[in-house]
N, CA, C and O atoms as a Tripos MOL2 file, in Angstrom:
@<TRIPOS>MOLECULE
protein
  260   259    65     0     0
PROTEIN
NO_CHARGES

@<TRIPOS>ATOM
      1 N          -5.3090   -3.2860  -12.8550 N.3       1 MET1
      2 CA         -4.7800   -2.5590  -11.7170 C.3       1 MET1
      3 C          -3.3930   -3.0900  -11.3810 C.2       1 MET1
      4 O          -3.1210   -4.2860  -11.4940 O.2       1 MET1
      5 N          -2.5490   -2.2000  -10.9780 N.am      2 ASP2
      6 CA         -1.2120   -2.5760  -10.5080 C.3       2 ASP2
      7 C          -1.1870   -2.3360   -8.9940 C.2       2 ASP2
      8 O          -1.0500   -1.1940   -8.5550 O.2       2 ASP2
      9 N          -1.3170   -3.3990   -8.1940 N.am      3 PRO3
     10 CA         -1.3660   -3.2110   -6.7450 C.3       3 PRO3
     11 C          -0.0710   -2.6240   -6.1820 C.2       3 PRO3
     12 O          -0.0980   -1.9410   -5.1580 O.2       3 PRO3
     13 N           1.0540   -2.8800   -6.8350 N.am      4 ASN4
     14 CA          2.3160   -2.3090   -6.3530 C.3       4 ASN4
     15 C           2.3330   -0.7990   -6.5440 C.2       4 ASN4
     16 O           2.7520   -0.0680   -5.6470 O.2       4 ASN4
     17 N           1.8860   -0.3250   -7.6960 N.am      5 ALA5
     18 CA          1.8230    1.1190   -7.9520 C.3       5 ALA5
     19 C           0.8180    1.7770   -7.0100 C.2       5 ALA5
     20 O           1.0480    2.8830   -6.5200 O.2       5 ALA5
     21 N          -0.2950    1.0910   -6.7600 N.am      6 THR6
     22 CA         -1.3100    1.6260   -5.8530 C.3       6 THR6
     23 C          -0.7380    1.7780   -4.4550 C.2       6 THR6
     24 O          -0.9070    2.8220   -3.8260 O.2       6 THR6
     25 N          -0.0620    0.7510   -3.9650 N.am      7 LEU7
     26 CA          0.5380    0.8240   -2.6320 C.3       7 LEU7
     27 C           1.5990    1.9200   -2.5710 C.2       7 LEU7
     28 O           1.6820    2.6470   -1.5810 O.2       7 LEU7
     29 N           2.4040    2.0410   -3.6100 N.am      8 ASN8
     30 CA          3.4290    3.0930   -3.6260 C.3       8 ASN8
     31 C           2.8010    4.4760   -3.5440 C.2       8 ASN8
     32 O           3.3000    5.3410   -2.8240 O.2       8 ASN8
     33 N           1.7100    4.6930   -4.2730 N.am      9 GLU9
     34 CA          1.0360    5.9960   -4.2110 C.3       9 GLU9
     35 C           0.4110    6.2170   -2.8400 C.2       9 GLU9
     36 O           0.4460    7.3290   -2.3120 O.2       9 GLU9
     37 N          -0.1590    5.1650   -2.2630 N.am     10 MET10
     38 CA         -0.7250    5.2870   -0.9200 C.3      10 MET10
     39 C           0.3580    5.6970    0.0780 C.2      10 MET10
     40 O           0.1400    6.5750    0.9120 O.2      10 MET10
     41 N           1.4980    5.0720   -0.0120 N.am     11 ARG11
     42 CA          2.6050    5.4020    0.8940 C.3      11 ARG11
     43 C           3.1030    6.8210    0.6690 C.2      11 ARG11
     44 O           3.4080    7.5380    1.6220 O.2      11 ARG11
     45 N           3.1830    7.2210   -0.5840 N.am     12 ARG12
     46 CA          3.6550    8.5720   -0.9040 C.3      12 ARG12
     47 C           2.7140    9.6200   -0.3240 C.2      12 ARG12
     48 O           3.1570   10.6380    0.2080 O.2      12 ARG12
     49 N           1.4240    9.3650   -0.4290 N.am     13 LEU13
     50 CA          0.4520   10.3060    0.1050 C.3      13 LEU13
     51 C           0.4940   10.3690    1.6260 C.2      13 LEU13
     52 O           0.3960   11.4500    2.2070 O.2      13 LEU13
     53 N           0.6370    9.2300    2.2640 N.am     14 ALA14
     54 CA          0.4900    9.1590    3.7210 C.3      14 ALA14
     55 C           1.7540    9.5100    4.4970 C.2      14 ALA14
     56 O           1.6620    9.9320    5.6500 O.2      14 ALA14
     57 N           2.9120    9.3490    3.9070 N.am     15 CYS15
     58 CA          4.1530    9.5000    4.6760 C.3      15 CYS15
     59 C           5.1850   10.3580    3.9560 C.2      15 CYS15
     60 O           5.2770   10.3730    2.7280 O.2      15 CYS15
     61 N           5.9450   11.0610    4.7590 N.am     16 THR16
     62 CA          7.1070   11.7920    4.2850 C.3      16 THR16
     63 C           8.2420   11.4740    5.2480 C.2      16 THR16
     64 O           8.1200   11.6900    6.4540 O.2      16 THR16
     65 N           9.3340   10.9660    4.7190 N.am     17 ASP17
     66 CA         10.4790   10.6100    5.5690 C.3      17 ASP17
     67 C          10.0700    9.7020    6.7250 C.2      17 ASP17
     68 O          10.4740    9.9180    7.8670 O.2      17 ASP17
     69 N           9.2620    8.6810    6.4170 N.am     18 ASP18
     70 CA          8.8150    7.6900    7.3940 C.3      18 ASP18
     71 C           7.9620    8.2670    8.5220 C.2      18 ASP18
     72 O           7.8170    7.6320    9.5660 O.2      18 ASP18
     73 N           7.3980    9.4520    8.3300 N.am     19 GLU19
     74 CA          6.4880   10.0250    9.3110 C.3      19 GLU19
     75 C           5.1500   10.2930    8.6470 C.2      19 GLU19
     76 O           5.0840   10.7260    7.4960 O.2      19 GLU19
     77 N           4.0900   10.0300    9.3880 N.am     20 ILE20
     78 CA          2.7510   10.3080    8.8690 C.3      20 ILE20
     79 C           2.5870   11.8200    8.7860 C.2      20 ILE20
     80 O           3.0000   12.5550    9.6820 O.2      20 ILE20
     81 N           1.9780   12.2660    7.6980 N.am     21 ARG21
     82 CA          1.8090   13.7070    7.5400 C.3      21 ARG21
     83 C           0.3340   14.0480    7.3860 C.2      21 ARG21
     84 O          -0.4900   13.1890    7.0720 O.2      21 ARG21
     85 N           0.0200   15.3070    7.6100 N.am     22 GLU22
     86 CA         -1.3540   15.7760    7.4490 C.3      22 GLU22
     87 C          -1.6590   15.9200    5.9630 C.2      22 GLU22
     88 O          -0.8630   16.4710    5.2030 O.2      22 GLU22
     89 N          -2.8130   15.4200    5.5650 N.am     23 LEU23
     90 CA         -3.2020   15.4510    4.1630 C.3      23 LEU23
     91 C          -4.1520   16.6080    3.8770 C.2      23 LEU23
     92 O          -4.9290   17.0240    4.7360 O.2      23 LEU23
     93 N          -4.0710   17.1100    2.6680 N.am     24 THR24
     94 CA         -5.0770   18.0650    2.2110 C.3      24 THR24
     95 C          -6.3580   17.2780    1.9560 C.2      24 THR24
     96 O          -6.3090   16.0540    1.8350 O.2      24 THR24
     97 N          -7.4910   17.9450    1.8730 N.am     25 PRO25
     98 CA         -8.7260   17.2170    1.5540 C.3      25 PRO25
     99 C          -8.6180   16.4420    0.2340 C.2      25 PRO25
    100 O          -9.1110   15.3180    0.1390 O.2      25 PRO25
    101 N          -7.9940   17.0170   -0.7580 N.am     26 ARG26
    102 CA         -7.8390   16.3390   -2.0520 C.3      26 ARG26
    103 C          -6.9790   15.0780   -1.9060 C.2      26 ARG26
    104 O          -7.3010   14.0350   -2.4750 O.2      26 ARG26
    105 N          -5.8840   15.1790   -1.1390 N.am     27 GLU27
    106 CA         -5.0140   14.0200   -0.9190 C.3      27 GLU27
    107 C          -5.7340   12.9380   -0.1160 C.2      27 GLU27
    108 O          -5.5840   11.7490   -0.3970 O.2      27 GLU27
    109 N          -6.5100   13.3470    0.8760 N.am     28 ALA28
    110 CA         -7.2600   12.3810    1.6850 C.3      28 ALA28
    111 C          -8.2820   11.6420    0.8220 C.2      28 ALA28
    112 O          -8.4660   10.4340    0.9730 O.2      28 ALA28
    113 N          -8.9390   12.3560   -0.0730 N.am     29 TYR29
    114 CA         -9.8980   11.7290   -0.9740 C.3      29 TYR29
    115 C          -9.1870   10.7300   -1.8940 C.2      29 TYR29
    116 O          -9.6750    9.6200   -2.1060 O.2      29 TYR29
    117 N          -8.0460   11.1270   -2.4320 N.am     30 ARG30
    118 CA         -7.2850   10.2330   -3.3160 C.3      30 ARG30
    119 C          -6.8400    8.9900   -2.5610 C.2      30 ARG30
    120 O          -6.9270    7.8830   -3.0910 O.2      30 ARG30
    121 N          -6.3690    9.1560   -1.3370 N.am     31 LEU31
    122 CA         -5.9480    8.0020   -0.5370 C.3      31 LEU31
    123 C          -7.1280    7.0610   -0.2940 C.2      31 LEU31
    124 O          -6.9750    5.8420   -0.3730 O.2      31 LEU31
    125 N          -8.2960    7.6170   -0.0010 N.am     32 ALA32
    126 CA         -9.4890    6.7900    0.1960 C.3      32 ALA32
    127 C          -9.8290    6.0370   -1.0960 C.2      32 ALA32
    128 O         -10.1990    4.8640   -1.0420 O.2      32 ALA32
    129 N          -9.7100    6.6890   -2.2430 N.am     33 GLU33
    130 CA         -9.9490    6.0170   -3.5280 C.3      33 GLU33
    131 C          -9.0020    4.8380   -3.7190 C.2      33 GLU33
    132 O          -9.4130    3.7600   -4.1470 O.2      33 GLU33
    133 N          -7.7400    5.0550   -3.3980 N.am     34 LEU34
    134 CA         -6.7380    4.0060   -3.5710 C.3      34 LEU34
    135 C          -6.9940    2.8230   -2.6460 C.2      34 LEU34
    136 O          -6.8680    1.6690   -3.0560 O.2      34 LEU34
    137 N          -7.3530    3.1120   -1.3960 N.am     35 VAL35
    138 CA         -7.6620    2.0350   -0.4440 C.3      35 VAL35
    139 C          -8.8520    1.2240   -0.9510 C.2      35 VAL35
    140 O          -8.8200   -0.0060   -0.9300 O.2      35 VAL35
    141 N          -9.8940    1.9040   -1.4020 N.am     36 ALA36
    142 CA        -11.0810    1.2130   -1.9050 C.3      36 ALA36
    143 C         -10.7500    0.3770   -3.1400 C.2      36 ALA36
    144 O         -11.2310   -0.7470   -3.2830 O.2      36 ALA36
    145 N          -9.9320    0.9260   -4.0230 N.am     37 ALA37
    146 CA         -9.5710    0.2020   -5.2470 C.3      37 ALA37
    147 C          -8.7430   -1.0390   -4.9280 C.2      37 ALA37
    148 O          -8.9780   -2.1030   -5.5000 O.2      37 ALA37
    149 N          -7.7850   -0.9110   -4.0260 N.am     38 LEU38
    150 CA         -6.9550   -2.0640   -3.6600 C.3      38 LEU38
    151 C          -7.7930   -3.1260   -2.9530 C.2      38 LEU38
    152 O          -7.6130   -4.3200   -3.1930 O.2      38 LEU38
    153 N          -8.7050   -2.6970   -2.0840 N.am     39 ASP39
    154 CA         -9.5890   -3.6390   -1.4140 C.3      39 ASP39
    155 C         -10.4510   -4.3840   -2.4310 C.2      39 ASP39
    156 O         -10.5680   -5.6070   -2.3640 O.2      39 ASP39
    157 N         -11.0540   -3.6590   -3.3660 N.am     40 ALA40
    158 CA        -11.8960   -4.2900   -4.3930 C.3      40 ALA40
    159 C         -11.0860   -5.2690   -5.2310 C.2      40 ALA40
    160 O         -11.5660   -6.3510   -5.5660 O.2      40 ALA40
    161 N          -9.8700   -4.8920   -5.5650 N.am     41 TRP41
    162 CA         -8.9720   -5.7430   -6.3510 C.3      41 TRP41
    163 C          -8.7100   -7.0610   -5.6360 C.2      41 TRP41
    164 O          -8.8270   -8.1340   -6.2260 O.2      41 TRP41
    165 N          -8.3540   -6.9670   -4.3540 N.am     42 MET42
    166 CA         -8.0000   -8.1680   -3.6070 C.3      42 MET42
    167 C          -9.2210   -9.0280   -3.2910 C.2      42 MET42
    168 O          -9.1310  -10.2550   -3.3260 O.2      42 MET42
    169 N         -10.3490   -8.4150   -2.9870 N.am     43 VAL43
    170 CA        -11.5750   -9.1670   -2.7000 C.3      43 VAL43
    171 C         -12.0300   -9.9390   -3.9290 C.2      43 VAL43
    172 O         -12.6120  -11.0180   -3.8120 O.2      43 VAL43
    173 N         -11.7660   -9.3870   -5.1040 N.am     44 SER44
    174 CA        -12.1890  -10.0600   -6.3390 C.3      44 SER44
    175 C         -11.1670  -11.0860   -6.8310 C.2      44 SER44
    176 O         -11.2920  -11.6070   -7.9390 O.2      44 SER44
    177 N         -10.1560  -11.3760   -6.0050 N.am     45 GLY45
    178 CA         -9.1990  -12.4190   -6.3540 C.3      45 GLY45
    179 C          -7.8670  -11.9240   -6.8520 C.2      45 GLY45
    180 O          -7.0100  -12.7220   -7.2340 O.2      45 GLY45
    181 N          -7.6750  -10.6140   -6.8560 N.am     46 GLY46
    182 CA         -6.3930  -10.0640   -7.2890 C.3      46 GLY46
    183 C          -5.2950  -10.3540   -6.2740 C.2      46 GLY46
    184 O          -5.5640  -10.5900   -5.0960 O.2      46 GLY46
    185 N          -4.0750  -10.3310   -6.7450 N.am     47 PHE47
    186 CA         -2.9340  -10.6050   -5.8720 C.3      47 PHE47
    187 C          -2.5640   -9.3590   -5.0790 C.2      47 PHE47
    188 O          -2.8010   -8.2400   -5.5360 O.2      47 PHE47
    189 N          -1.9860   -9.5400   -3.8950 N.am     48 PRO48
    190 CA         -1.6000   -8.3920   -3.0670 C.3      48 PRO48
    191 C          -0.3410   -7.7290   -3.6120 C.2      48 PRO48
    192 O           0.3650   -8.3130   -4.4340 O.2      48 PRO48
    193 N          -0.0590   -6.5090   -3.1560 N.am     49 PRO49
    194 CA          1.2140   -5.8880   -3.5090 C.3      49 PRO49
    195 C           2.3700   -6.7920   -3.0590 C.2      49 PRO49
    196 O           2.2480   -7.5230   -2.0760 O.2      49 PRO49
    197 N           3.4540   -6.7370   -3.7660 N.am     50 THR50
    198 CA          4.6170   -7.5700   -3.4530 C.3      50 THR50
    199 C           5.0620   -7.3940   -2.0050 C.2      50 THR50
    200 O           5.4290   -8.3660   -1.3450 O.2      50 THR50
    201 N           5.0300   -6.1620   -1.5100 N.am     51 ASP51
    202 CA          5.4680   -5.9150   -0.1320 C.3      51 ASP51
    203 C           4.5540   -6.5670    0.9050 C.2      51 ASP51
    204 O           4.9440   -6.7090    2.0640 O.2      51 ASP51
    205 N           3.3590   -6.9590    0.5110 N.am     52 TRP52
    206 CA          2.4240   -7.6060    1.4310 C.3      52 TRP52
    207 C           2.4080   -9.1160    1.2650 C.2      52 TRP52
    208 O           1.6260   -9.7910    1.9340 O.2      52 TRP52
    209 N           3.2280   -9.6590    0.4110 N.am     53 ASP53
    210 CA          3.2670  -11.0990    0.1740 C.3      53 ASP53
    211 C           3.8470  -11.7890    1.4130 C.2      53 ASP53
    212 O           4.9870  -11.5120    1.7870 O.2      53 ASP53
    213 N           3.0880  -12.6780    2.0540 N.am     54 PRO54
    214 CA          3.5670  -13.3210    3.2800 C.3      54 PRO54
    215 C           4.9060  -14.0410    3.1060 C.2      54 PRO54
    216 O           5.7280  -14.0460    4.0220 O.2      54 PRO54
    217 N           5.1270  -14.6440    1.9470 N.am     55 ARG55
    218 CA          6.4060  -15.3440    1.7300 C.3      55 ARG55
    219 C           7.5670  -14.3490    1.7470 C.2      55 ARG55
    220 O           8.6230  -14.6280    2.3160 O.2      55 ARG55
    221 N           7.3690  -13.2050    1.1280 N.am     56 ARG56
    222 CA          8.4200  -12.1820    1.1030 C.3      56 ARG56
    223 C           8.6720  -11.6310    2.5090 C.2      56 ARG56
    224 O           9.8160  -11.3870    2.8940 O.2      56 ARG56
    225 N           7.5980  -11.4390    3.2650 N.am     57 ILE57
    226 CA          7.7320  -10.9140    4.6270 C.3      57 ILE57
    227 C           8.5050  -11.9030    5.4970 C.2      57 ILE57
    228 O           9.3820  -11.5050    6.2640 O.2      57 ILE57
    229 N           8.1770  -13.2050    5.3750 N.am     58 ARG58
    230 CA          8.9000  -14.2150    6.1560 C.3      58 ARG58
    231 C          10.3710  -14.2520    5.7570 C.2      58 ARG58
    232 O          11.2460  -14.3620    6.6160 O.2      58 ARG58
    233 N          10.6450  -14.1610    4.4690 N.am     59 GLU59
    234 CA         12.0330  -14.1920    4.0020 C.3      59 GLU59
    235 C          12.8080  -12.9890    4.5150 C.2      59 GLU59
    236 O          13.9610  -13.1300    4.9230 O.2      59 GLU59
    237 N          12.2050  -11.8200    4.5040 N.am     60 GLN60
    238 CA         12.8670  -10.6320    5.0380 C.3      60 GLN60
    239 C          13.1450  -10.7830    6.5350 C.2      60 GLN60
    240 O          14.2000  -10.3760    7.0200 O.2      60 GLN60
    241 N          12.1990  -11.3670    7.2560 N.am     61 ALA61
    242 CA         12.3800  -11.5760    8.6940 C.3      61 ALA61
    243 C          13.5490  -12.5290    8.9500 C.2      61 ALA61
    244 O          14.3600  -12.3000    9.8480 O.2      61 ALA61
    245 N          13.6300  -13.6020    8.1510 N.am     62 ARG62
    246 CA         14.7460  -14.5500    8.3140 C.3      62 ARG62
    247 C          16.0710  -13.8800    8.0070 C.2      62 ARG62
    248 O          17.0580  -14.1240    8.7010 O.2      62 ARG62
    249 N          16.1140  -13.0460    6.9880 N.am     63 ASN63
    250 CA         17.3630  -12.4020    6.5800 C.3      63 ASN63
    251 C          17.8070  -11.3120    7.5390 C.2      63 ASN63
    252 O          18.9830  -10.9480    7.5600 O.2      63 ASN63
    253 N          16.8860  -10.7870    8.3330 N.am     64 SER64
    254 CA         17.2510   -9.7140    9.2490 C.3      64 SER64
    255 C          17.7580  -10.2340   10.5970 C.2      64 SER64
    256 O          18.1730   -9.4530   11.4530 O.2      64 SER64
    257 N          17.7220  -11.5280   10.7750 N.am     65 ARG65
    258 CA         18.1880  -12.1060   12.0570 C.3      65 ARG65
    259 C          19.6760  -12.1770   12.1240 C.2      65 ARG65
    260 O          20.2280  -12.6330   13.1250 O.2      65 ARG65
@<TRIPOS>BOND
     1     1     2 1
     2     2     3 1
     3     3     4 2
     4     3     5 am
     5     5     6 1
     6     6     7 1
     7     7     8 2
     8     7     9 am
     9     9    10 1
    10    10    11 1
    11    11    12 2
    12    11    13 am
    13    13    14 1
    14    14    15 1
    15    15    16 2
    16    15    17 am
    17    17    18 1
    18    18    19 1
    19    19    20 2
    20    19    21 am
    21    21    22 1
    22    22    23 1
    23    23    24 2
    24    23    25 am
    25    25    26 1
    26    26    27 1
    27    27    28 2
    28    27    29 am
    29    29    30 1
    30    30    31 1
    31    31    32 2
    32    31    33 am
    33    33    34 1
    34    34    35 1
    35    35    36 2
    36    35    37 am
    37    37    38 1
    38    38    39 1
    39    39    40 2
    40    39    41 am
    41    41    42 1
    42    42    43 1
    43    43    44 2
    44    43    45 am
    45    45    46 1
    46    46    47 1
    47    47    48 2
    48    47    49 am
    49    49    50 1
    50    50    51 1
    51    51    52 2
    52    51    53 am
    53    53    54 1
    54    54    55 1
    55    55    56 2
    56    55    57 am
    57    57    58 1
    58    58    59 1
    59    59    60 2
    60    59    61 am
    61    61    62 1
    62    62    63 1
    63    63    64 2
    64    63    65 am
    65    65    66 1
    66    66    67 1
    67    67    68 2
    68    67    69 am
    69    69    70 1
    70    70    71 1
    71    71    72 2
    72    71    73 am
    73    73    74 1
    74    74    75 1
    75    75    76 2
    76    75    77 am
    77    77    78 1
    78    78    79 1
    79    79    80 2
    80    79    81 am
    81    81    82 1
    82    82    83 1
    83    83    84 2
    84    83    85 am
    85    85    86 1
    86    86    87 1
    87    87    88 2
    88    87    89 am
    89    89    90 1
    90    90    91 1
    91    91    92 2
    92    91    93 am
    93    93    94 1
    94    94    95 1
    95    95    96 2
    96    95    97 am
    97    97    98 1
    98    98    99 1
    99    99   100 2
   100    99   101 am
   101   101   102 1
   102   102   103 1
   103   103   104 2
   104   103   105 am
   105   105   106 1
   106   106   107 1
   107   107   108 2
   108   107   109 am
   109   109   110 1
   110   110   111 1
   111   111   112 2
   112   111   113 am
   113   113   114 1
   114   114   115 1
   115   115   116 2
   116   115   117 am
   117   117   118 1
   118   118   119 1
   119   119   120 2
   120   119   121 am
   121   121   122 1
   122   122   123 1
   123   123   124 2
   124   123   125 am
   125   125   126 1
   126   126   127 1
   127   127   128 2
   128   127   129 am
   129   129   130 1
   130   130   131 1
   131   131   132 2
   132   131   133 am
   133   133   134 1
   134   134   135 1
   135   135   136 2
   136   135   137 am
   137   137   138 1
   138   138   139 1
   139   139   140 2
   140   139   141 am
   141   141   142 1
   142   142   143 1
   143   143   144 2
   144   143   145 am
   145   145   146 1
   146   146   147 1
   147   147   148 2
   148   147   149 am
   149   149   150 1
   150   150   151 1
   151   151   152 2
   152   151   153 am
   153   153   154 1
   154   154   155 1
   155   155   156 2
   156   155   157 am
   157   157   158 1
   158   158   159 1
   159   159   160 2
   160   159   161 am
   161   161   162 1
   162   162   163 1
   163   163   164 2
   164   163   165 am
   165   165   166 1
   166   166   167 1
   167   167   168 2
   168   167   169 am
   169   169   170 1
   170   170   171 1
   171   171   172 2
   172   171   173 am
   173   173   174 1
   174   174   175 1
   175   175   176 2
   176   175   177 am
   177   177   178 1
   178   178   179 1
   179   179   180 2
   180   179   181 am
   181   181   182 1
   182   182   183 1
   183   183   184 2
   184   183   185 am
   185   185   186 1
   186   186   187 1
   187   187   188 2
   188   187   189 am
   189   189   190 1
   190   190   191 1
   191   191   192 2
   192   191   193 am
   193   193   194 1
   194   194   195 1
   195   195   196 2
   196   195   197 am
   197   197   198 1
   198   198   199 1
   199   199   200 2
   200   199   201 am
   201   201   202 1
   202   202   203 1
   203   203   204 2
   204   203   205 am
   205   205   206 1
   206   206   207 1
   207   207   208 2
   208   207   209 am
   209   209   210 1
   210   210   211 1
   211   211   212 2
   212   211   213 am
   213   213   214 1
   214   214   215 1
   215   215   216 2
   216   215   217 am
   217   217   218 1
   218   218   219 1
   219   219   220 2
   220   219   221 am
   221   221   222 1
   222   222   223 1
   223   223   224 2
   224   223   225 am
   225   225   226 1
   226   226   227 1
   227   227   228 2
   228   227   229 am
   229   229   230 1
   230   230   231 1
   231   231   232 2
   232   231   233 am
   233   233   234 1
   234   234   235 1
   235   235   236 2
   236   235   237 am
   237   237   238 1
   238   238   239 1
   239   239   240 2
   240   239   241 am
   241   241   242 1
   242   242   243 1
   243   243   244 2
   244   243   245 am
   245   245   246 1
   246   246   247 1
   247   247   248 2
   248   247   249 am
   249   249   250 1
   250   250   251 1
   251   251   252 2
   252   251   253 am
   253   253   254 1
   254   254   255 1
   255   255   256 2
   256   255   257 am
   257   257   258 1
   258   258   259 1
   259   259   260 2
@<TRIPOS>SUBSTRUCTURE
     1 MET1         2 RESIDUE 1 A MET
     2 ASP2         6 RESIDUE 1 A ASP
     3 PRO3        10 RESIDUE 1 A PRO
     4 ASN4        14 RESIDUE 1 A ASN
     5 ALA5        18 RESIDUE 1 A ALA
     6 THR6        22 RESIDUE 1 A THR
     7 LEU7        26 RESIDUE 1 A LEU
     8 ASN8        30 RESIDUE 1 A ASN
     9 GLU9        34 RESIDUE 1 A GLU
    10 MET10       38 RESIDUE 1 A MET
    11 ARG11       42 RESIDUE 1 A ARG
    12 ARG12       46 RESIDUE 1 A ARG
    13 LEU13       50 RESIDUE 1 A LEU
    14 ALA14       54 RESIDUE 1 A ALA
    15 CYS15       58 RESIDUE 1 A CYS
    16 THR16       62 RESIDUE 1 A THR
    17 ASP17       66 RESIDUE 1 A ASP
    18 ASP18       70 RESIDUE 1 A ASP
    19 GLU19       74 RESIDUE 1 A GLU
    20 ILE20       78 RESIDUE 1 A ILE
    21 ARG21       82 RESIDUE 1 A ARG
    22 GLU22       86 RESIDUE 1 A GLU
    23 LEU23       90 RESIDUE 1 A LEU
    24 THR24       94 RESIDUE 1 A THR
    25 PRO25       98 RESIDUE 1 A PRO
    26 ARG26      102 RESIDUE 1 A ARG
    27 GLU27      106 RESIDUE 1 A GLU
    28 ALA28      110 RESIDUE 1 A ALA
    29 TYR29      114 RESIDUE 1 A TYR
    30 ARG30      118 RESIDUE 1 A ARG
    31 LEU31      122 RESIDUE 1 A LEU
    32 ALA32      126 RESIDUE 1 A ALA
    33 GLU33      130 RESIDUE 1 A GLU
    34 LEU34      134 RESIDUE 1 A LEU
    35 VAL35      138 RESIDUE 1 A VAL
    36 ALA36      142 RESIDUE 1 A ALA
    37 ALA37      146 RESIDUE 1 A ALA
    38 LEU38      150 RESIDUE 1 A LEU
    39 ASP39      154 RESIDUE 1 A ASP
    40 ALA40      158 RESIDUE 1 A ALA
    41 TRP41      162 RESIDUE 1 A TRP
    42 MET42      166 RESIDUE 1 A MET
    43 VAL43      170 RESIDUE 1 A VAL
    44 SER44      174 RESIDUE 1 A SER
    45 GLY45      178 RESIDUE 1 A GLY
    46 GLY46      182 RESIDUE 1 A GLY
    47 PHE47      186 RESIDUE 1 A PHE
    48 PRO48      190 RESIDUE 1 A PRO
    49 PRO49      194 RESIDUE 1 A PRO
    50 THR50      198 RESIDUE 1 A THR
    51 ASP51      202 RESIDUE 1 A ASP
    52 TRP52      206 RESIDUE 1 A TRP
    53 ASP53      210 RESIDUE 1 A ASP
    54 PRO54      214 RESIDUE 1 A PRO
    55 ARG55      218 RESIDUE 1 A ARG
    56 ARG56      222 RESIDUE 1 A ARG
    57 ILE57      226 RESIDUE 1 A ILE
    58 ARG58      230 RESIDUE 1 A ARG
    59 GLU59      234 RESIDUE 1 A GLU
    60 GLN60      238 RESIDUE 1 A GLN
    61 ALA61      242 RESIDUE 1 A ALA
    62 ARG62      246 RESIDUE 1 A ARG
    63 ASN63      250 RESIDUE 1 A ASN
    64 SER64      254 RESIDUE 1 A SER
    65 ARG65      258 RESIDUE 1 A ARG
């Protein structure tokens, strides 16, 4: 599994131009599949998506000051 690709697809499904959008039933099902897959990946010891890495988040916060 590629957690970065999974997160990117989740974001693509859920948002358009930084706004949450209404999903079709098929899109909602796919988003639920992706959430379940990412959860299973991380619970079994997989690494989080890069954007969720606490070190990266702290570094971005420091750089934005």
